[in-house]
PDB file of N, CA, C and O in Angstrom, chain B, residues numbered from 101:
ATOM      1  N   UNK B 101     105.286  93.680  86.952  1.00  0.00           N
ATOM      2  CA  UNK B 101     104.138  93.039  87.115  1.00  0.00           C
ATOM      3  C   UNK B 101     103.284  93.673  88.307  1.00  0.00           C
ATOM      4  O   UNK B 101     103.893  94.138  89.270  1.00  0.00           O
ATOM      5  N   UNK B 102     102.049  93.699  88.272  1.00  0.00           N
ATOM      6  CA  UNK B 102     101.340  94.447  89.332  1.00  0.00           C
ATOM      7  C   UNK B 102     101.361  93.507  90.328  1.00  0.00           C
ATOM      8  O   UNK B 102     101.731  92.360  90.081  1.00  0.00           O
ATOM      9  N   UNK B 103     100.897  93.955  91.777  1.00  0.00           N
ATOM     10  CA  UNK B 103     100.750  93.231  93.033  1.00  0.00           C
ATOM     11  C   UNK B 103      99.548  92.052  92.683  1.00  0.00           C
ATOM     12  O   UNK B 103      99.662  90.879  93.037  1.00  0.00           O
ATOM     13  N   UNK B 104      98.439  92.563  91.961  1.00  0.00           N
ATOM     14  CA  UNK B 104      97.290  91.793  91.876  1.00  0.00           C
ATOM     15  C   UNK B 104      98.010  90.653  91.017  1.00  0.00           C
ATOM     16  O   UNK B 104      98.036  89.535  91.533  1.00  0.00           O
ATOM     17  N   UNK B 105      98.495  90.790  89.980  1.00  0.00           N
ATOM     18  CA  UNK B 105      98.687  89.707  89.124  1.00  0.00           C
ATOM     19  C   UNK B 105     100.040  89.057  89.734  1.00  0.00           C
ATOM     20  O   UNK B 105     100.355  88.089  89.042  1.00  0.00           O
ATOM     21  N   UNK B 106     100.826  89.244  90.666  1.00  0.00           N
ATOM     22  CA  UNK B 106     101.703  88.135  91.287  1.00  0.00           C
ATOM     23  C   UNK B 106     101.157  87.479  92.073  1.00  0.00           C
ATOM     24  O   UNK B 106     101.474  86.289  92.050  1.00  0.00           O
ATOM     25  N   UNK B 107     100.186  87.882  93.039  1.00  0.00           N
ATOM     26  CA  UNK B 107      99.193  87.091  94.116  1.00  0.00           C
ATOM     27  C   UNK B 107      98.652  86.123  93.263  1.00  0.00           C
ATOM     28  O   UNK B 107      98.846  84.953  93.593  1.00  0.00           O
ATOM     29  N   UNK B 108      97.941  86.370  92.119  1.00  0.00           N
ATOM     30  CA  UNK B 108      97.152  85.503  91.248  1.00  0.00           C
ATOM     31  C   UNK B 108      98.166  84.414  90.717  1.00  0.00           C
ATOM     32  O   UNK B 108      97.746  83.292  90.431  1.00  0.00           O
ATOM     33  N   UNK B 109      99.447  84.730  90.592  1.00  0.00           N
ATOM     34  CA  UNK B 109      99.975  83.695  89.723  1.00  0.00           C
ATOM     35  C   UNK B 109     100.584  82.866  90.815  1.00  0.00           C
ATOM     36  O   UNK B 109     100.804  81.680  90.570  1.00  0.00           O
ATOM     37  N   UNK B 110     100.879  83.358  91.989  1.00  0.00           N
ATOM     38  CA  UNK B 110     101.109  82.538  93.232  1.00  0.00           C
ATOM     39  C   UNK B 110     100.215  81.507  93.662  1.00  0.00           C
ATOM     40  O   UNK B 110     100.526  80.386  94.064  1.00  0.00           O
ATOM     41  N   UNK B 111      99.013  82.026  93.532  1.00  0.00           N
ATOM     42  CA  UNK B 111      97.938  81.044  93.989  1.00  0.00           C
ATOM     43  C   UNK B 111      97.911  79.927  92.785  1.00  0.00           C
ATOM     44  O   UNK B 111      97.716  78.756  93.109  1.00  0.00           O
ATOM     45  N   UNK B 112      98.083  80.226  91.552  1.00  0.00           N
ATOM     46  CA  UNK B 112      97.959  79.262  90.628  1.00  0.00           C
ATOM     47  C   UNK B 112      98.861  78.401  90.686  1.00  0.00           C
ATOM     48  O   UNK B 112      98.688  77.219  90.390  1.00  0.00           O
ATOM     49  N   UNK B 113     100.282  79.064  91.203  1.00  0.00           N
ATOM     50  CA  UNK B 113     101.430  77.911  91.446  1.00  0.00           C
ATOM     51  C   UNK B 113     101.220  76.867  92.376  1.00  0.00           C
ATOM     52  O   UNK B 113     101.464  75.665  92.268  1.00  0.00           O
ATOM     53  N   UNK B 114     100.689  77.568  93.382  1.00  0.00           N
ATOM     54  CA  UNK B 114     100.497  76.739  94.601  1.00  0.00           C
ATOM     55  C   UNK B 114      99.569  75.345  94.075  1.00  0.00           C
ATOM     56  O   UNK B 114      99.888  74.165  94.222  1.00  0.00           O
ATOM     57  N   UNK B 115      98.501  75.819  93.513  1.00  0.00           N
ATOM     58  CA  UNK B 115      97.545  74.707  93.072  1.00  0.00           C
ATOM     59  C   UNK B 115      98.472  73.670  92.252  1.00  0.00           C
ATOM     60  O   UNK B 115      98.578  72.502  92.628  1.00  0.00           O
ATOM     61  N   UNK B 116      99.079  74.124  91.207  1.00  0.00           N
ATOM     62  CA  UNK B 116      99.957  73.066  90.443  1.00  0.00           C
ATOM     63  C   UNK B 116     100.998  72.167  91.216  1.00  0.00           C
ATOM     64  O   UNK B 116     101.276  71.014  90.886  1.00  0.00           O
ATOM     65  N   UNK B 117     101.598  72.925  92.414  1.00  0.00           N
ATOM     66  CA  UNK B 117     102.648  72.388  92.839  1.00  0.00           C
ATOM     67  C   UNK B 117     101.793  71.266  93.859  1.00  0.00           C
ATOM     68  O   UNK B 117     102.229  70.117  93.930  1.00  0.00           O
ATOM     69  N   UNK B 118     100.618  71.642  94.604  1.00  0.00           N
ATOM     70  CA  UNK B 118      99.889  70.547  95.180  1.00  0.00           C
ATOM     71  C   UNK B 118      99.756  69.397  94.421  1.00  0.00           C
ATOM     72  O   UNK B 118     100.284  68.289  94.516  1.00  0.00           O
ATOM     73  N   UNK B 119      98.793  69.960  93.499  1.00  0.00           N
ATOM     74  CA  UNK B 119      98.566  68.805  92.447  1.00  0.00           C
ATOM     75  C   UNK B 119      99.768  67.671  92.324  1.00  0.00           C
ATOM     76  O   UNK B 119      99.786  66.495  92.687  1.00  0.00           O
ATOM     77  N   UNK B 120     100.504  68.275  91.839  1.00  0.00           N
ATOM     78  CA  UNK B 120     101.834  67.462  91.027  1.00  0.00           C
ATOM     79  C   UNK B 120     102.662  66.579  92.278  1.00  0.00           C
ATOM     80  O   UNK B 120     103.504  65.704  92.073  1.00  0.00           O
ATOM     81  N   UNK B 121     102.197  67.041  93.564  1.00  0.00           N
ATOM     82  CA  UNK B 121     103.248  66.686  94.552  1.00  0.00           C
ATOM     83  C   UNK B 121     104.483  67.172  94.867  1.00  0.00           C
ATOM     84  O   UNK B 121     105.382  66.615  95.496  1.00  0.00           O
ATOM     85  N   UNK B 122     104.441  68.534  94.255  1.00  0.00           N
ATOM     86  CA  UNK B 122     105.785  69.075  94.347  1.00  0.00           C
ATOM     87  C   UNK B 122     105.829  69.804  95.751  1.00  0.00           C
ATOM     88  O   UNK B 122     105.434  70.967  95.829  1.00  0.00           O
ATOM     89  N   UNK B 123     106.363  69.050  96.991  1.00  0.00           N
ATOM     90  CA  UNK B 123     106.324  69.497  98.187  1.00  0.00           C
ATOM     91  C   UNK B 123     107.386  70.516  98.455  1.00  0.00           C
ATOM     92  O   UNK B 123     107.239  71.373  99.326  1.00  0.00           O
ATOM     93  N   UNK B 124     108.383  70.431  97.758  1.00  0.00           N
ATOM     94  CA  UNK B 124     109.461  71.505  97.834  1.00  0.00           C
ATOM     95  C   UNK B 124     109.114  72.776  97.508  1.00  0.00           C
ATOM     96  O   UNK B 124     109.356  73.813  98.127  1.00  0.00           O
ATOM     97  N   UNK B 125     108.334  72.562  96.148  1.00  0.00           N
ATOM     98  CA  UNK B 125     107.874  73.933  95.750  1.00  0.00           C
ATOM     99  C   UNK B 125     106.764  74.715  96.557  1.00  0.00           C
ATOM    100  O   UNK B 125     106.745  75.931  96.747  1.00  0.00           O
ATOM    101  N   UNK B 126     105.715  73.656  97.056  1.00  0.00           N
ATOM    102  CA  UNK B 126     104.915  74.434  97.944  1.00  0.00           C
ATOM    103  C   UNK B 126     105.515  74.942  99.082  1.00  0.00           C
ATOM    104  O   UNK B 126     105.044  76.013  99.465  1.00  0.00           O
ATOM    105  N   UNK B 127     106.360  74.507  99.684  1.00  0.00           N
ATOM    106  CA  UNK B 127     107.453  75.044 100.562  1.00  0.00           C
ATOM    107  C   UNK B 127     107.840  76.163 100.613  1.00  0.00           C
ATOM    108  O   UNK B 127     107.647  76.962 101.530  1.00  0.00           O
ATOM    109  N   UNK B 128     108.685  76.400  99.194  1.00  0.00           N
ATOM    110  CA  UNK B 128     109.476  77.433  98.658  1.00  0.00           C
ATOM    111  C   UNK B 128     108.212  78.472  98.385  1.00  0.00           C
ATOM    112  O   UNK B 128     108.401  79.624  98.776  1.00  0.00           O
ATOM    113  N   UNK B 129     107.145  78.224  97.854  1.00  0.00           N
ATOM    114  CA  UNK B 129     105.954  79.480  97.675  1.00  0.00           C
ATOM    115  C   UNK B 129     105.213  79.859  98.718  1.00  0.00           C
ATOM    116  O   UNK B 129     104.672  80.963  98.765  1.00  0.00           O
ATOM    117  N   UNK B 130     105.134  79.057  99.557  1.00  0.00           N
ATOM    118  CA  UNK B 130     104.463  79.441 100.876  1.00  0.00           C
ATOM    119  C   UNK B 130     105.046  79.484 102.380  1.00  0.00           C
ATOM    120  O   UNK B 130     104.458  79.831 103.404  1.00  0.00           O
ATOM    121  N   UNK B 131     106.118  79.117 102.249  1.00  0.00           N
ATOM    122  CA  UNK B 131     107.132  78.998 103.638  1.00  0.00           C
ATOM    123  C   UNK B 131     106.922  80.192 104.457  1.00  0.00           C
ATOM    124  O   UNK B 131     106.750  80.003 105.661  1.00  0.00           O
ATOM    125  N   UNK B 132     106.909  81.257 104.059  1.00  0.00           N
ATOM    126  CA  UNK B 132     106.872  82.425 104.669  1.00  0.00           C
ATOM    127  C   UNK B 132     105.313  83.039 105.121  1.00  0.00           C
ATOM    128  O   UNK B 132     105.198  84.064 105.794  1.00  0.00           O
ATOM    129  N   UNK B 133     104.184  82.256 104.649  1.00  0.00           N
ATOM    130  CA  UNK B 133     102.926  82.778 104.712  1.00  0.00           C
ATOM    131  C   UNK B 133     102.278  82.530 105.897  1.00  0.00           C
ATOM    132  O   UNK B 133     102.722  81.665 106.652  1.00  0.00           O
ATOM    133  N   UNK B 134     101.258  83.185 106.183  1.00  0.00           N
ATOM    134  CA  UNK B 134     100.569  83.144 107.212  1.00  0.00           C
ATOM    135  C   UNK B 134      99.252  82.473 107.095  1.00  0.00           C
ATOM    136  O   UNK B 134      98.250  83.109 106.767  1.00  0.00           O
ATOM    137  N   UNK B 135      99.229  81.216 107.353  1.00  0.00           N
ATOM    138  CA  UNK B 135      98.136  80.366 107.235  1.00  0.00           C
ATOM    139  C   UNK B 135      96.775  80.534 108.059  1.00  0.00           C
ATOM    140  O   UNK B 135      96.863  80.441 109.283  1.00  0.00           O
ATOM    141  N   UNK B 136      95.788  80.725 107.605  1.00  0.00           N
ATOM    142  CA  UNK B 136      94.562  80.583 108.128  1.00  0.00           C
ATOM    143  C   UNK B 136      93.556  80.093 107.725  1.00  0.00           C
ATOM    144  O   UNK B 136      93.305  80.260 106.531  1.00  0.00           O
ATOM    145  N   UNK B 137      92.543  79.254 108.619  1.00  0.00           N
ATOM    146  CA  UNK B 137      91.673  78.343 107.986  1.00  0.00           C
ATOM    147  C   UNK B 137      90.233  78.786 109.224  1.00  0.00           C
ATOM    148  O   UNK B 137      90.271  78.713 110.452  1.00  0.00           O
ATOM    149  N   UNK B 138      89.043  79.247 108.310  1.00  0.00           N
ATOM    150  CA  UNK B 138      88.286  79.984 108.863  1.00  0.00           C
ATOM    151  C   UNK B 138      88.793  81.036 109.972  1.00  0.00           C
ATOM    152  O   UNK B 138      88.268  81.111 111.084  1.00  0.00           O
ATOM    153  N   UNK B 139      89.670  81.693 109.630  1.00  0.00           N
ATOM    154  CA  UNK B 139      90.204  82.764 110.449  1.00  0.00           C
ATOM    155  C   UNK B 139      91.030  82.419 111.643  1.00  0.00           C
ATOM    156  O   UNK B 139      91.251  83.318 112.454  1.00  0.00           O
ATOM    157  N   UNK B 140      91.527  81.193 111.854  1.00  0.00           N
ATOM    158  CA  UNK B 140      92.111  80.693 113.003  1.00  0.00           C
ATOM    159  C   UNK B 140      93.487  79.822 112.439  1.00  0.00           C
ATOM    160  O   UNK B 140      93.302  78.925 111.617  1.00  0.00           O
ATOM    161  N   UNK B 141      94.573  80.067 112.818  1.00  0.00           N
ATOM    162  CA  UNK B 141      95.812  79.200 112.498  1.00  0.00           C
ATOM    163  C   UNK B 141      95.542  77.599 112.587  1.00  0.00           C
ATOM    164  O   UNK B 141      95.078  77.070 113.597  1.00  0.00           O
ATOM    165  N   UNK B 142      95.811  77.053 111.668  1.00  0.00           N
ATOM    166  CA  UNK B 142      95.489  75.407 111.709  1.00  0.00           C
ATOM    167  C   UNK B 142      96.426  74.982 112.700  1.00  0.00           C
ATOM    168  O   UNK B 142      97.455  75.597 112.981  1.00  0.00           O
ATOM    169  N   UNK B 143      95.977  73.723 113.316  1.00  0.00           N
ATOM    170  CA  UNK B 143      96.760  73.094 114.320  1.00  0.00           C
ATOM    171  C   UNK B 143      97.972  72.299 113.454  1.00  0.00           C
ATOM    172  O   UNK B 143      97.624  71.823 112.374  1.00  0.00           O
ATOM    173  N   UNK B 144      99.252  72.146 113.834  1.00  0.00           N
ATOM    174  CA  UNK B 144     100.104  71.533 113.178  1.00  0.00           C
ATOM    175  C   UNK B 144      99.484  69.846 112.883  1.00  0.00           C
ATOM    176  O   UNK B 144      99.948  69.373 111.846  1.00  0.00           O
ATOM    177  N   UNK B 145      98.803  69.186 113.422  1.00  0.00           N
ATOM    178  CA  UNK B 145      98.309  67.981 113.380  1.00  0.00           C
ATOM    179  C   UNK B 145      97.572  67.885 112.013  1.00  0.00           C
ATOM    180  O   UNK B 145      97.484  66.775 111.488  1.00  0.00           O
ATOM    181  N   UNK B 146      96.969  69.115 111.324  1.00  0.00           N
ATOM    182  CA  UNK B 146      95.984  69.384 110.295  1.00  0.00           C
ATOM    183  C   UNK B 146      96.949  68.752 109.033  1.00  0.00           C
ATOM    184  O   UNK B 146      96.413  68.068 108.162  1.00  0.00           O
ATOM    185  N   UNK B 147      98.243  69.001 109.007  1.00  0.00           N
ATOM    186  CA  UNK B 147      99.047  68.251 108.088  1.00  0.00           C
ATOM    187  C   UNK B 147      98.825  67.023 107.912  1.00  0.00           C
ATOM    188  O   UNK B 147      99.103  66.605 106.787  1.00  0.00           O
ATOM    189  N   UNK B 148      98.271  66.040 108.905  1.00  0.00           N
ATOM    190  CA  UNK B 148      98.044  64.492 108.615  1.00  0.00           C
ATOM    191  C   UNK B 148      96.854  64.382 107.902  1.00  0.00           C
ATOM    192  O   UNK B 148      96.437  63.245 107.687  1.00  0.00           O
ATOM    193  N   UNK B 149      96.143  65.466 107.441  1.00  0.00           N
ATOM    194  CA  UNK B 149      94.879  65.145 106.867  1.00  0.00           C
ATOM    195  C   UNK B 149      94.984  65.240 105.257  1.00  0.00           C
ATOM    196  O   UNK B 149      94.052  65.343 104.460  1.00  0.00           O
ATOM    197  N   UNK B 150      96.401  65.175 104.989  1.00  0.00           N
ATOM    198  CA  UNK B 150      96.370  64.974 103.417  1.00  0.00           C
ATOM    199  C   UNK B 150      97.203  63.744 103.110  1.00  0.00           C
ATOM    200  O   UNK B 150      98.345  63.458 103.470  1.00  0.00           O
ATOM    201  N   UNK B 151      96.252  63.029 102.280  1.00  0.00           N
ATOM    202  CA  UNK B 151      96.308  61.752 101.786  1.00  0.00           C
ATOM    203  C   UNK B 151      97.726  62.024 100.590  1.00  0.00           C
ATOM    204  O   UNK B 151      97.740  62.925  99.751  1.00  0.00           O
ATOM    205  N   UNK B 152      98.705  61.110 100.775  1.00  0.00           N
ATOM    206  CA  UNK B 152      99.730  61.160  99.505  1.00  0.00           C
ATOM    207  C   UNK B 152      99.695  59.544  99.309  1.00  0.00           C
ATOM    208  O   UNK B 152      99.888  58.681 100.166  1.00  0.00           O
ATOM    209  N   UNK B 153      99.411  59.401  98.016  1.00  0.00           N
ATOM    210  CA  UNK B 153      99.424  57.964  97.259  1.00  0.00           C
ATOM    211  C   UNK B 153     100.842  57.811  97.180  1.00  0.00           C
ATOM    212  O   UNK B 153     101.697  58.566  97.642  1.00  0.00           O
ATOM    213  N   UNK B 154     101.030  56.505  96.397  1.00  0.00           N
ATOM    214  CA  UNK B 154     102.184  55.922  96.071  1.00  0.00           C
ATOM    215  C   UNK B 154     103.278  56.715  95.111  1.00  0.00           C
ATOM    216  O   UNK B 154     104.504  56.816  95.141  1.00  0.00           O
ATOM    217  N   UNK B 155     102.354  57.172  94.343  1.00  0.00           N
ATOM    218  CA  UNK B 155     103.006  58.190  93.321  1.00  0.00           C
ATOM    219  C   UNK B 155     103.301  59.356  93.573  1.00  0.00           C
ATOM    220  O   UNK B 155     103.651  60.169  92.718  1.00  0.00           O
ATOM    221  N   UNK B 156     103.178  59.620  94.979  1.00  0.00           N
ATOM    222  CA  UNK B 156     103.570  60.963  95.644  1.00  0.00           C
ATOM    223  C   UNK B 156     102.651  62.035  95.540  1.00  0.00           C
ATOM    224  O   UNK B 156     103.021  63.181  95.796  1.00  0.00           O
ATOM    225  N   UNK B 157     101.464  61.775  95.181  1.00  0.00           N
ATOM    226  CA  UNK B 157     100.635  62.941  94.774  1.00  0.00           C
ATOM    227  C   UNK B 157      99.434  62.704  95.525  1.00  0.00           C
ATOM    228  O   UNK B 157      99.053  61.569  95.815  1.00  0.00           O
ATOM    229  N   UNK B 158      98.781  63.846  95.870  1.00  0.00           N
ATOM    230  CA  UNK B 158      97.548  63.672  96.725  1.00  0.00           C
ATOM    231  C   UNK B 158      96.362  63.477  95.853  1.00  0.00           C
ATOM    232  O   UNK B 158      95.208  63.460  96.280  1.00  0.00           O
ATOM    233  N   UNK B 159      96.718  63.324  94.560  1.00  0.00           N
ATOM    234  CA  UNK B 159      95.635  62.851  93.468  1.00  0.00           C
ATOM    235  C   UNK B 159      94.583  64.070  93.589  1.00  0.00           C
ATOM    236  O   UNK B 159      93.407  63.741  93.438  1.00  0.00           O
ATOM    237  N   UNK B 160      94.809  65.233  93.804  1.00  0.00           N
ATOM    238  CA  UNK B 160      93.969  66.613  93.694  1.00  0.00           C
ATOM    239  C   UNK B 160      94.046  66.985  92.265  1.00  0.00           C
ATOM    240  O   UNK B 160      94.844  66.616  91.403  1.00  0.00           O
ATOM    241  N   UNK B 161      92.822  67.974  92.190  1.00  0.00           N
ATOM    242  CA  UNK B 161      93.009  68.750  90.869  1.00  0.00           C
ATOM    243  C   UNK B 161      92.285  70.036  91.144  1.00  0.00           C
ATOM    244  O   UNK B 161      91.066  70.203  91.135  1.00  0.00           O
ATOM    245  N   UNK B 162      93.141  70.841  91.367  1.00  0.00           N
ATOM    246  CA  UNK B 162      92.411  72.475  91.841  1.00  0.00           C
ATOM    247  C   UNK B 162      92.050  73.093  90.464  1.00  0.00           C
ATOM    248  O   UNK B 162      92.813  73.223  89.507  1.00  0.00           O
ATOM    249  N   UNK B 163      90.727  73.455  90.542  1.00  0.00           N
ATOM    250  CA  UNK B 163      90.325  74.324  89.382  1.00  0.00           C
ATOM    251  C   UNK B 163      89.911  75.621  90.096  1.00  0.00           C
ATOM    252  O   UNK B 163      89.070  75.516  90.988  1.00  0.00           O
ATOM    253  N   UNK B 164      90.371  76.734  89.825  1.00  0.00           N
ATOM    254  CA  UNK B 164      90.455  77.945  90.526  1.00  0.00           C
ATOM    255  C   UNK B 164      89.759  78.894  89.670  1.00  0.00           C
ATOM    256  O   UNK B 164      90.266  79.188  88.587  1.00  0.00           O
ATOM    257  N   UNK B 165      88.362  79.538  90.130  1.00  0.00           N
ATOM    258  CA  UNK B 165      87.761  80.493  89.574  1.00  0.00           C
ATOM    259  C   UNK B 165      87.277  81.352  90.593  1.00  0.00           C
ATOM    260  O   UNK B 165      87.351  80.969  91.760  1.00  0.00           O
ATOM    261  N   UNK B 166      86.802  82.433  90.325  1.00  0.00           N
ATOM    262  CA  UNK B 166      86.180  83.533  91.000  1.00  0.00           C
ATOM    263  C   UNK B 166      87.434  84.073  92.125  1.00  0.00           C
ATOM    264  O   UNK B 166      87.131  84.434  93.263  1.00  0.00           O
ATOM    265  N   UNK B 167      88.578  84.070  91.726  1.00  0.00           N
ATOM    266  CA  UNK B 167      89.581  84.619  92.604  1.00  0.00           C
ATOM    267  C   UNK B 167      89.295  86.120  93.140  1.00  0.00           C
ATOM    268  O   UNK B 167      89.041  87.034  92.355  1.00  0.00           O
ATOM    269  N   UNK B 168      89.344  86.262  94.259  1.00  0.00           N
ATOM    270  CA  UNK B 168      89.367  87.831  94.656  1.00  0.00           C
ATOM    271  C   UNK B 168      90.524  88.293  95.586  1.00  0.00           C
ATOM    272  O   UNK B 168      90.905  87.775  96.635  1.00  0.00           O
ATOM    273  N   UNK B 169      91.032  89.497  94.883  1.00  0.00           N
ATOM    274  CA  UNK B 169      92.408  89.798  95.493  1.00  0.00           C
ATOM    275  C   UNK B 169      92.078  91.138  95.820  1.00  0.00           C
ATOM    276  O   UNK B 169      91.540  91.829  94.955  1.00  0.00           O
ATOM    277  N   UNK B 170      92.373  91.706  97.177  1.00  0.00           N
ATOM    278  CA  UNK B 170      92.463  92.974  97.152  1.00  0.00           C
ATOM    279  C   UNK B 170      93.581  93.554  97.977  1.00  0.00           C
ATOM    280  O   UNK B 170      93.840  93.121  99.100  1.00  0.00           O
ATOM    281  N   UNK B 171      94.290  94.612  97.365  1.00  0.00           N
ATOM    282  CA  UNK B 171      95.543  95.365  97.570  1.00  0.00           C
ATOM    283  C   UNK B 171      95.289  96.518  98.226  1.00  0.00           C
ATOM    284  O   UNK B 171      94.514  97.295  97.668  1.00  0.00           O
ATOM    285  N   UNK B 172      95.809  96.867  99.411  1.00  0.00           N
ATOM    286  CA  UNK B 172      95.656  98.235  99.865  1.00  0.00           C
ATOM    287  C   UNK B 172      96.315  99.412  99.019  1.00  0.00           C
ATOM    288  O   UNK B 172      97.376  99.188  98.437  1.00  0.00           O
ATOM    289  N   UNK B 173      95.827 100.416  98.954  1.00  0.00           N
ATOM    290  CA  UNK B 173      96.317 101.322  98.083  1.00  0.00           C
ATOM    291  C   UNK B 173      97.851 101.747  98.044  1.00  0.00           C
ATOM    292  O   UNK B 173      98.474 102.102  97.044  1.00  0.00           O
ATOM    293  N   UNK B 174      98.416 101.614  99.599  1.00  0.00           N
ATOM    294  CA  UNK B 174      99.803 101.945  99.510  1.00  0.00           C
ATOM    295  C   UNK B 174     100.675 100.549  99.235  1.00  0.00           C
ATOM    296  O   UNK B 174     101.897 100.524  99.386  1.00  0.00           O
ATOM    297  N   UNK B 175      99.978  99.517  98.859  1.00  0.00           N
ATOM    298  CA  UNK B 175     100.711  98.336  98.525  1.00  0.00           C
ATOM    299  C   UNK B 175     101.462  97.410  99.805  1.00  0.00           C
ATOM    300  O   UNK B 175     102.311  96.560  99.537  1.00  0.00           O
ATOM    301  N   UNK B 176     101.087  97.658 101.012  1.00  0.00           N
ATOM    302  CA  UNK B 176     101.696  96.920 101.993  1.00  0.00           C
ATOM    303  C   UNK B 176     101.030  95.717 102.545  1.00  0.00           C
ATOM    304  O   UNK B 176     101.587  94.906 103.285  1.00  0.00           O
ATOM    305  N   UNK B 177      99.564  95.643 102.060  1.00  0.00           N
ATOM    306  CA  UNK B 177      98.918  94.484 102.572  1.00  0.00           C
ATOM    307  C   UNK B 177      97.951  94.205 101.429  1.00  0.00           C
ATOM    308  O   UNK B 177      97.455  95.081 100.721  1.00  0.00           O
ATOM    309  N   UNK B 178      97.711  92.766 101.310  1.00  0.00           N
ATOM    310  CA  UNK B 178      96.832  92.306 100.595  1.00  0.00           C
ATOM    311  C   UNK B 178      96.187  91.088 101.086  1.00  0.00           C
ATOM    312  O   UNK B 178      96.757  90.453 101.973  1.00  0.00           O
ATOM    313  N   UNK B 179      94.940  90.640 100.563  1.00  0.00           N
ATOM    314  CA  UNK B 179      94.127  89.616 101.028  1.00  0.00           C
ATOM    315  C   UNK B 179      93.747  88.860  99.519  1.00  0.00           C
ATOM    316  O   UNK B 179      93.453  89.534  98.532  1.00  0.00           O
ATOM    317  N   UNK B 180      93.797  87.491  99.504  1.00  0.00           N
ATOM    318  CA  UNK B 180      93.098  86.878  98.537  1.00  0.00           C
ATOM    319  C   UNK B 180      92.658  85.774  98.872  1.00  0.00           C
ATOM    320  O   UNK B 180      93.177  85.029  99.704  1.00  0.00           O
ATOM    321  N   UNK B 181      91.478  85.537  98.138  1.00  0.00           N
ATOM    322  CA  UNK B 181      90.556  84.364  98.605  1.00  0.00           C
ATOM    323  C   UNK B 181      90.120  83.759  97.215  1.00  0.00           C
ATOM    324  O   UNK B 181      89.366  82.786  97.175  1.00  0.00           O
TER     325      UNK B 181
END
């Protein structure tokens, strides 16, 4: 699988995990990721911004379009949005 395709699959798996409240899967997918919000690392307190309902989900539904993924020619770095 190409790097681009693997990154796209990761993005989609993350959305499915969040929407279903599979928090262990979210951590497994993104545990080593570098998180940035508007170019800055979010404060730990930002985790409190997620509302989790009685059914264990945030009641979100991600619909992902216009995925942009840039992989450097050497394959050492990538950016996705």
